[in-house]
C-alpha positions as CSV (number, residue, x, y, z in Angstrom):
1,G,13.1,-0.1,-1.6
2,E,9.7,-1.4,-2.6
3,K,9.1,-3.7,0.3
4,I,10.1,-1.0,2.8
5,D,7.7,1.5,1.1
6,W,4.9,-1.1,1.3
7,V,5.5,-1.7,5.0
8,R,5.5,2.1,5.5
9,L,2.2,2.4,3.8
10,K,0.8,-0.5,5.9
11,F,1.7,1.3,9.1
12,S,0.4,4.6,7.7
13,Y,-2.9,2.9,7.0
14,P,-3.6,0.3,9.6
15,N,-7.2,0.0,8.6
16,P,-7.1,0.5,4.8
17,T,-10.4,0.8,2.8
18,A,-11.0,-1.2,-0.4
19,D,-9.8,1.8,-2.4
20,D,-6.6,2.1,-0.4
21,W,-5.8,-1.6,-1.1
22,V,-6.5,-1.1,-4.8
23,G,-4.0,1.7,-4.9
24,V,-1.4,-0.3,-2.9
25,F,-1.7,-3.3,-5.2
26,S,-2.1,-1.4,-8.4
27,P,0.1,-2.7,-11.2
28,A,1.4,0.8,-11.7
29,N,3.1,0.7,-8.3
30,F,5.1,-2.4,-9.4
């Protein structure tokens, strides 16, 4: 579930910007 989605995002954005990381690690996503 969650972990697979995170990995999928990581591969979708191999070079994430600061804003992308903020979105990924946003408390709302957990």
